[in-house]
PARO-233676 format. One line per field, with one value per residue (C-alpha): x, y, z negated; residue in three letters; residue number from 1. Coordinates in nm, 2 decimals, padded with zeros to 4 digits. Layout:
<dokes>
u = X,... .
v = Y,... .
w = Z,... .
tikol = ALA,... .
vogu = NUM,... .
</dokes>
This chain:
<dokes>
u = 08.83,08.72,08.91,08.92,09.00,09.25,09.17,08.82,08.98,09.22,08.97,08.72,08.96,08.94,09.24,09.48,09.82,09.95,09.83,09.98,10.32,10.32,10.23,10.50,10.78,10.70,10.68,11.02,11.17,11.03,11.17,11.52,11.42,11.29,11.60,11.83,11.62,11.58,11.94,12.06,11.85,11.98,12.35,12.32,12.42,12.73,12.82,12.79,13.02,13.28,13.30,13.22,12.93,12.72,12.34,12.33,12.60,12.43,12.10,12.27,12.44,12.11,11.96,12.21,12.01,11.69,11.83,11.91,11.56,11.42,11.62,11.56,11.19,11.20,11.43,11.31,10.94,10.92,11.21,11.01,10.72,10.96,11.17,10.92,10.87,11.05,11.38,11.33,11.28,11.58,11.81,11.70,11.73,12.09,12.19,12.07,12.19,12.55,12.57,12.45,12.70,12.98,12.86,13.01,13.36,13.33,13.61,13.49,13.15,13.19,13.25,12.96,12.73,12.82,12.73,12.41,12.32,12.36,12.16,11.89,11.87,11.78,11.54,11.36,11.31,11.20,10.92,10.69,10.75,10.66,10.34,10.25,10.30,10.10,09.82,09.80,09.76,09.54,09.17,08.97,08.77,09.09,09.33,09.40,09.43,09.68,09.89,09.90,09.99,10.28,10.39,10.40,10.73,10.87,10.78,10.91,11.24,11.25,11.17,11.45,11.69,11.61,11.60,11.93,12.08,11.99,12.20,12.47,12.57,12.72,12.90,13.02,12.99,12.78,12.98,12.82,12.47,12.56,12.76,12.44,12.27,12.46,12.27,11.95,12.14,12.15,11.77,11.81,11.78,11.46,11.31,11.40,11.25,10.92,10.84,10.60,10.63,10.35,10.08,10.00,10.37,10.35,10.04,10.21,10.51,10.30,10.39,10.06,10.15,10.32,10.01,09.77,09.98,09.99,09.62,09.55,09.75,09.58,09.22,09.19,08.81,08.82,08.90,09.04,08.96,09.27,09.16,09.09,09.31,09.41,09.39,09.41,09.22,09.50,09.78,09.79,10.16,10.50,10.63,10.42,10.54,10.51,10.27,10.01,09.98,09.80,09.58,09.22,09.11,09.40,09.58,09.42,09.45,09.81,09.90,09.72,09.89,10.23,10.17,10.05,10.35,10.59,10.44,10.40,10.76,10.89,10.73,10.84,11.21,11.22,11.10,11.29,11.62,11.59,11.36,11.63,11.86,11.58,11.48,11.84,11.88,11.57,11.74,11.65,11.91,12.03,11.84,11.52,11.56,11.60,11.29,11.10,11.20,11.07,10.74,10.72,10.77,10.53,10.27,10.35,10.28,09.96,09.84,09.90,09.70,09.42,09.41,09.41,09.12,08.93,09.01,08.85,08.53,08.51,08.67,09.04,09.11,08.88,09.07,09.40,09.25,09.15,09.49,09.67,09.45,09.51,09.89,09.91,09.77,09.98,10.31,10.23,10.17,10.51,10.69,10.49,10.60,10.39,10.41,10.61,10.30,10.14,10.46,10.49,10.12,10.17,10.48,10.29,10.00,10.25,10.40,10.06,09.96,10.29,10.46,10.12,09.96,10.26,10.17,09.80,09.91,10.09,09.78,09.56,09.80,09.82,09.44,09.42,09.62,09.54,09.77,09.99,10.10,10.09,10.46,10.52,10.26,10.39,10.75,10.67,10.46,10.74,11.01,10.83,10.77,11.14,11.20,11.00,11.21,11.52,11.38,11.29,11.64,11.76,11.47,11.55,11.92,11.83,11.59,11.85,12.11,11.87,11.84,11.47,11.25,11.15,10.78,10.87,11.06,10.76,10.52,10.73,10.72,10.33,10.26,10.31,10.05,09.78,09.88,09.86,09.52,09.39,09.54,09.38,09.06,09.06,09.15,08.86,08.61,08.72,08.91,08.82,08.53,08.75,08.99,09.04,08.72,08.85,09.12,09.12,08.83,08.77,08.41,08.32,08.09,08.29,08.16,08.03,08.22,07.92,07.90,08.27,08.20,07.90,08.11,08.36,08.10,07.95 .
v = 12.22,12.13,11.86,11.84,11.52,11.60,11.31,11.43,11.77,11.60,11.35,11.61,11.87,11.99,11.94,12.24,12.36,12.19,11.85,11.91,12.00,11.68,11.47,11.64,11.60,11.24,11.16,11.33,11.12,10.80,10.90,10.88,10.56,10.40,10.50,10.34,10.02,09.95,10.05,09.70,09.55,09.82,09.75,09.37,09.27,09.49,09.36,09.00,09.07,09.27,09.04,08.71,08.65,08.33,08.38,08.24,08.48,08.77,08.68,08.67,09.00,09.16,09.04,09.23,09.56,09.37,09.22,09.58,09.68,09.41,09.52,09.89,09.85,09.66,09.93,10.26,10.20,10.16,10.42,10.68,10.63,10.74,11.01,11.15,11.06,11.37,11.27,10.91,11.00,11.23,10.97,10.71,10.95,11.04,10.68,10.53,10.83,10.82,10.44,10.43,10.70,10.49,10.19,10.35,10.31,09.94,09.72,09.38,09.21,09.19,09.57,09.63,09.41,09.59,09.93,09.78,09.65,09.99,10.16,09.90,09.99,10.35,10.25,10.01,10.26,10.55,10.38,10.29,10.62,10.83,10.62,10.67,11.05,11.08,10.86,11.07,11.40,11.29,11.38,11.07,11.09,11.09,10.90,10.61,10.83,11.06,10.78,10.62,10.95,10.99,10.64,10.69,10.86,10.51,10.40,10.73,10.65,10.31,10.48,10.74,10.46,10.26,10.57,10.70,10.35,10.35,10.66,10.64,10.27,10.25,10.59,10.61,10.26,10.13,10.33,10.66,10.53,10.51,10.84,11.02,10.92,11.20,11.47,11.43,11.52,11.88,11.89,11.78,12.14,12.19,11.86,11.94,12.29,12.19,11.84,11.85,11.64,11.40,11.60,11.29,11.28,11.65,11.60,11.30,11.52,11.79,12.05,12.24,12.54,12.34,12.10,12.40,12.56,12.23,12.17,12.52,12.44,12.11,12.24,12.62,12.59,12.48,12.73,12.58,12.77,12.89,12.71,12.37,12.07,11.87,11.49,11.19,10.87,10.68,10.84,10.61,10.58,10.60,10.28,09.98,09.62,09.40,09.17,09.45,09.41,09.07,09.18,09.31,09.10,09.20,08.86,08.73,09.06,09.10,08.75,08.80,09.13,08.98,08.70,08.94,09.16,08.86,08.74,09.09,09.20,08.87,08.94,09.31,09.23,08.92,09.12,09.43,09.24,08.99,09.13,09.30,09.00,08.75,08.95,09.00,08.62,08.58,08.78,09.14,09.41,09.59,09.90,09.71,09.51,09.83,09.98,09.68,09.80,10.14,09.99,09.79,10.10,10.31,10.04,10.06,10.43,10.40,10.10,10.28,10.59,10.39,10.15,10.44,10.61,10.28,10.21,10.54,10.45,10.08,09.84,09.88,09.52,09.40,09.62,09.46,09.11,09.20,09.35,09.04,08.81,09.02,09.03,08.66,08.61,08.89,08.76,08.40,08.52,08.71,08.38,08.32,08.45,08.77,09.06,09.35,09.58,09.29,09.22,09.59,09.58,09.27,09.42,09.74,09.54,09.33,09.66,09.80,09.49,09.42,09.76,09.93,09.67,09.70,10.06,09.98,09.72,10.00,10.22,09.93,09.85,10.21,10.21,09.88,09.99,10.28,10.58,10.50,10.17,10.27,10.31,09.99,09.80,09.94,09.87,09.50,09.44,09.59,09.40,09.06,09.15,09.21,08.84,08.79,09.06,08.87,08.55,08.72,08.78,08.45,08.27,08.45,08.35,07.99,07.98,08.13,07.88,07.60,07.72,07.66,07.77,08.14,08.06,07.85,08.14,08.36,08.09,08.06,08.44,08.43,08.17,08.42,08.65,08.37,08.31,08.69,08.71,08.44,08.60,08.94,08.76,08.62,08.97,09.12,08.87,08.86,09.17,09.47,09.57,09.56,09.84,10.11,10.32,10.67,10.69,10.38,10.25,10.43,10.30,10.39,10.69,10.99,11.26,11.56,11.89,12.07,11.81,11.87,12.24,12.19,11.97,12.26,12.51,12.32 .
w = -13.47,-13.12,-12.93,-12.55,-12.36,-12.09,-11.86,-11.73,-11.66,-11.42,-11.29,-11.18,-11.04,-10.68,-10.46,-10.51,-10.40,-10.71,-10.60,-10.26,-10.42,-10.63,-10.32,-10.11,-10.38,-10.46,-10.09,-10.03,-10.31,-10.15,-09.81,-09.96,-10.15,-09.84,-09.64,-09.90,-09.91,-09.53,-09.44,-09.51,-09.23,-08.99,-09.06,-09.11,-08.75,-08.78,-09.12,-09.02,-08.72,-08.92,-09.22,-09.05,-09.28,-09.24,-09.25,-09.61,-09.72,-09.55,-09.72,-10.06,-10.00,-09.91,-10.24,-10.46,-10.43,-10.50,-10.82,-10.91,-10.83,-11.05,-11.35,-11.27,-11.27,-11.60,-11.76,-11.62,-11.63,-12.01,-12.06,-11.88,-12.12,-12.39,-12.23,-11.97,-11.61,-11.48,-11.65,-11.55,-11.18,-11.18,-11.33,-11.08,-10.78,-10.86,-10.93,-10.60,-10.39,-10.53,-10.52,-10.16,-10.06,-10.22,-10.02,-09.71,-09.86,-09.95,-09.81,-09.92,-09.95,-10.33,-10.36,-10.12,-10.33,-10.66,-10.51,-10.37,-10.71,-10.87,-10.59,-10.65,-11.02,-10.92,-10.64,-10.86,-11.14,-10.92,-10.74,-11.03,-11.20,-10.89,-10.85,-11.21,-11.20,-10.88,-11.01,-11.33,-11.15,-10.86,-10.87,-10.92,-10.60,-10.38,-10.60,-10.38,-10.07,-10.24,-10.38,-10.03,-09.87,-10.12,-10.06,-09.68,-09.75,-09.82,-09.47,-09.32,-09.49,-09.32,-08.99,-09.05,-09.13,-08.81,-08.59,-08.72,-08.68,-08.31,-08.26,-08.53,-08.53,-08.18,-08.22,-08.58,-08.73,-09.02,-09.29,-09.16,-09.24,-09.61,-09.62,-09.50,-09.84,-10.01,-09.83,-10.04,-10.36,-10.23,-10.30,-10.67,-10.81,-10.61,-10.74,-11.10,-11.07,-10.90,-11.01,-11.31,-11.62,-11.71,-11.90,-12.11,-12.22,-12.30,-12.52,-12.70,-12.77,-12.92,-12.65,-12.66,-12.45,-12.18,-12.17,-12.14,-11.86,-11.67,-11.70,-11.58,-11.26,-11.22,-11.26,-11.25,-11.28,-11.64,-11.92,-12.24,-12.57,-12.75,-13.07,-12.91,-12.95,-12.65,-12.68,-12.46,-12.55,-12.37,-12.57,-12.87,-12.90,-12.74,-12.58,-12.51,-12.56,-12.25,-12.44,-12.44,-12.07,-12.12,-12.41,-12.41,-12.12,-11.90,-11.88,-11.57,-11.39,-11.48,-11.36,-11.03,-10.98,-11.04,-10.80,-10.53,-10.59,-10.56,-10.23,-10.08,-10.16,-10.03,-09.69,-09.69,-09.75,-09.54,-09.24,-09.33,-09.37,-09.08,-08.82,-08.62,-08.64,-08.55,-08.25,-08.14,-08.16,-07.95,-07.67,-07.74,-07.74,-08.06,-07.96,-07.90,-08.22,-08.43,-08.25,-08.39,-08.74,-08.64,-08.54,-08.87,-09.08,-08.87,-08.93,-09.30,-09.31,-09.11,-09.32,-09.65,-09.54,-09.39,-09.69,-09.94,-09.75,-09.75,-10.11,-10.22,-10.04,-10.10,-10.36,-10.34,-10.44,-10.16,-09.91,-10.03,-09.98,-09.62,-09.55,-09.67,-09.46,-09.14,-09.22,-09.25,-08.90,-08.75,-08.89,-08.78,-08.43,-08.41,-08.33,-08.01,-07.67,-07.62,-07.38,-07.51,-07.59,-07.78,-07.97,-08.08,-08.18,-08.39,-08.56,-08.63,-08.78,-08.98,-09.12,-09.20,-09.39,-09.58,-09.64,-09.64,-09.87,-10.11,-10.15,-10.21,-10.48,-10.66,-10.65,-10.77,-11.05,-11.17,-11.18,-11.37,-11.68,-11.92,-11.92,-12.22,-12.06,-11.70,-11.64,-11.83,-11.63,-11.30,-11.40,-11.49,-11.18,-10.97,-11.16,-11.12,-10.76,-10.71,-10.76,-10.44,-10.28,-10.38,-10.24,-09.91,-09.77,-09.91,-09.74,-09.41,-09.43,-09.50,-09.21,-08.98,-09.10,-09.02,-08.66,-08.66,-08.36,-08.38,-08.44,-08.75,-08.91,-08.89,-09.00,-09.32,-09.36,-09.33,-09.60,-09.89,-09.73,-09.77,-10.13,-10.20,-10.04,-10.27,-10.58,-10.50,-10.42,-10.78,-10.91,-10.72,-10.85,-11.21,-11.30,-11.08,-11.31,-11.62,-11.53,-11.78,-11.78,-11.83,-11.56,-11.35,-11.15,-10.82,-10.81,-11.17,-11.19,-11.31,-11.55,-11.37,-11.41,-11.56,-11.84,-11.92,-11.94,-12.16,-12.40,-12.43,-12.52,-12.81 .
tikol = UNK,UNK,UNK,UNK,UNK,UNK,UNK,UNK,UNK,UNK,UNK,UNK,UNK,UNK,UNK,UNK,UNK,UNK,UNK,UNK,UNK,UNK,UNK,UNK,UNK,UNK,UNK,UNK,UNK,UNK,UNK,UNK,UNK,UNK,UNK,UNK,UNK,UNK,UNK,UNK,UNK,UNK,UNK,UNK,UNK,UNK,UNK,UNK,UNK,UNK,UNK,UNK,UNK,UNK,UNK,UNK,UNK,UNK,UNK,UNK,UNK,UNK,UNK,UNK,UNK,UNK,UNK,UNK,UNK,UNK,UNK,UNK,UNK,UNK,UNK,UNK,UNK,UNK,UNK,UNK,UNK,UNK,UNK,UNK,UNK,UNK,UNK,UNK,UNK,UNK,UNK,UNK,UNK,UNK,UNK,UNK,UNK,UNK,UNK,UNK,UNK,UNK,UNK,UNK,UNK,UNK,UNK,UNK,UNK,UNK,UNK,UNK,UNK,UNK,UNK,UNK,UNK,UNK,UNK,UNK,UNK,UNK,UNK,UNK,UNK,UNK,UNK,UNK,UNK,UNK,UNK,UNK,UNK,UNK,UNK,UNK,UNK,UNK,UNK,UNK,UNK,UNK,UNK,UNK,UNK,UNK,UNK,UNK,UNK,UNK,UNK,UNK,UNK,UNK,UNK,UNK,UNK,UNK,UNK,UNK,UNK,UNK,UNK,UNK,UNK,UNK,UNK,UNK,UNK,UNK,UNK,UNK,UNK,UNK,UNK,UNK,UNK,UNK,UNK,UNK,UNK,UNK,UNK,UNK,UNK,UNK,UNK,UNK,UNK,UNK,UNK,UNK,UNK,UNK,UNK,UNK,UNK,UNK,UNK,UNK,UNK,UNK,UNK,UNK,UNK,UNK,UNK,UNK,UNK,UNK,UNK,UNK,UNK,UNK,UNK,UNK,UNK,UNK,UNK,UNK,UNK,UNK,UNK,UNK,UNK,UNK,UNK,UNK,UNK,UNK,UNK,UNK,UNK,UNK,UNK,UNK,UNK,UNK,UNK,UNK,UNK,UNK,UNK,UNK,UNK,UNK,UNK,UNK,UNK,UNK,UNK,UNK,UNK,UNK,UNK,UNK,UNK,UNK,UNK,UNK,UNK,UNK,UNK,UNK,UNK,UNK,UNK,UNK,UNK,UNK,UNK,UNK,UNK,UNK,UNK,UNK,UNK,UNK,UNK,UNK,UNK,UNK,UNK,UNK,UNK,UNK,UNK,UNK,UNK,UNK,UNK,UNK,UNK,UNK,UNK,UNK,UNK,UNK,UNK,UNK,UNK,UNK,UNK,UNK,UNK,UNK,UNK,UNK,UNK,UNK,UNK,UNK,UNK,UNK,UNK,UNK,UNK,UNK,UNK,UNK,UNK,UNK,UNK,UNK,UNK,UNK,UNK,UNK,UNK,UNK,UNK,UNK,UNK,UNK,UNK,UNK,UNK,UNK,UNK,UNK,UNK,UNK,UNK,UNK,UNK,UNK,UNK,UNK,UNK,UNK,UNK,UNK,UNK,UNK,UNK,UNK,UNK,UNK,UNK,UNK,UNK,UNK,UNK,UNK,UNK,UNK,UNK,UNK,UNK,UNK,UNK,UNK,UNK,UNK,UNK,UNK,UNK,UNK,UNK,UNK,UNK,UNK,UNK,UNK,UNK,UNK,UNK,UNK,UNK,UNK,UNK,UNK,UNK,UNK,UNK,UNK,UNK,UNK,UNK,UNK,UNK,UNK,UNK,UNK,UNK,UNK,UNK,UNK,UNK,UNK,UNK,UNK,UNK,UNK,UNK,UNK,UNK,UNK,UNK,UNK,UNK,UNK,UNK,UNK,UNK,UNK,UNK,UNK,UNK,UNK,UNK,UNK,UNK,UNK,UNK,UNK,UNK,UNK,UNK,UNK,UNK,UNK,UNK,UNK,UNK,UNK,UNK,UNK,UNK,UNK,UNK,UNK,UNK,UNK,UNK,UNK,UNK,UNK .
vogu = 1,2,3,4,5,6,7,8,9,10,11,12,13,14,15,16,17,18,19,20,21,22,23,24,25,26,27,28,29,30,31,32,33,34,35,36,37,38,39,40,41,42,43,44,45,46,47,48,49,50,51,52,53,54,55,56,57,58,59,60,61,62,63,64,65,66,67,68,69,70,71,72,73,74,75,76,77,78,79,80,81,82,83,84,85,86,87,88,89,90,91,92,93,94,95,96,97,98,99,100,101,102,103,104,105,106,107,108,109,110,111,112,113,114,115,116,117,118,119,120,121,122,123,124,125,126,127,128,129,130,131,132,133,134,135,136,137,138,139,140,141,142,143,144,145,146,147,148,149,150,151,152,153,154,155,156,157,158,159,160,161,162,163,164,165,166,167,168,169,170,171,172,173,174,175,176,177,178,179,180,181,182,183,184,185,186,187,188,189,190,191,192,193,194,195,196,197,198,199,200,201,202,203,204,205,206,207,208,209,210,211,212,213,214,215,216,217,218,219,220,221,222,223,224,225,226,227,228,229,230,231,232,233,234,235,236,237,238,239,240,241,242,243,244,245,246,247,248,249,250,251,252,253,254,255,256,257,258,259,260,261,262,263,264,265,266,267,268,269,270,271,272,273,274,275,276,277,278,279,280,281,282,283,284,285,286,287,288,289,290,291,292,293,294,295,296,297,298,299,300,301,302,303,304,305,306,307,308,309,310,311,312,313,314,315,316,317,318,319,320,321,322,323,324,325,326,327,328,329,330,331,332,333,334,335,336,337,338,339,340,341,342,343,344,345,346,347,348,349,350,351,352,353,354,355,356,357,358,359,360,361,362,363,364,365,366,367,368,369,370,371,372,373,374,375,376,377,378,379,380,381,382,383,384,385,386,387,388,389,390,391,392,393,394,395,396,397,398,399,400,401,402,403,404,405,406,407,408,409,410,411,412,413,414,415,416,417,418,419,420,421,422,423,424,425,426,427,428,429,430,431,432,433,434,435,436,437,438,439,440,441,442,443,444,445,446,447,448,449,450,451,452,453,454,455,456,457,458 .
</dokes>
């Protein structure tokens, strides 16, 4: 009986409408995810005024969702390896949309924090699973680019949140910003209908017909014999213990990835939560302060797409190192008095090299781990990174309470960028060549399609 390895079929596929659909659906999910995550920074000035919150209290309240994201990443990453990524994504999507909607009815900070924690559970679980699904189906030659395009939805969600806040906050209050989160639930039937299940999961479950149908959509150029058995060299079991992430030479890479995630998410959420408030305190109007958040997320989208394109042509870890280095300088310069065009440029660069680099880190992590532990690896990296996300708003609140000069605040925000650059430098030198050989390394030579066809005709 002939056996056919599914991974080369996917790796060597040309870009088709199927790939475009997966990119579009995952990007749509991340638009809603990004909206729910950046909404706190948009409404923070209004919340501090209405509930008389101190900066430290506001920073702690902003961390509730991020605690939820940490646990959500730990829970739903491994869970999706067991129940399928499609089900895991749907559960997370419904959870964060409903909880964010209910946030608009909160009457006290404690009630607000509980809903934010539940929303964070869903957001934290959706992100690694969407990345894993996109990474699995993307052709190898364009994998980093497609993951980055998908993840640009996250920045679009942040832009939507800031843009809507400029119009909605003065007219309808902060509650309306959360009520709007119920609208995406209308698209749930479409998402469940069109979003594909992981083909690796289908093979592990023994669903032969579904696996064949899915592969025919992924790569129409390859014909699979009716008597052939589909296998995946990655699919050695269901569920992977966390300790497997540090076995087989992956320990150093895993630790460096976790450190980079921690520092990157600290910067993302420190800026996302406190940039409008810091700029308002520096004398800018509320509208201008929120427009800075727009520029930050626009930069994140541009940085992700540019970084993905560069990562497919050069070494993705080295691109990440360069982005972190540039981001460190840009964030440090934000505290100095600059002309408005220069200020917007620095904020855009800061977004490109923090939000954008976060997206590249997800792509790099997905490429580092083999398929059967990819959701687990992404979930743990995201979960460890969420501790940095929790620290970010708390750090911003503490700095605000200390009433430091503006430049000192941004210098503190820049230090993690330097640490992350060093961590990914170590990863690039020691670990980039040890990624999983069948699905992971964008610079490893891939098997040509004619060789795959020859193998099938033996």
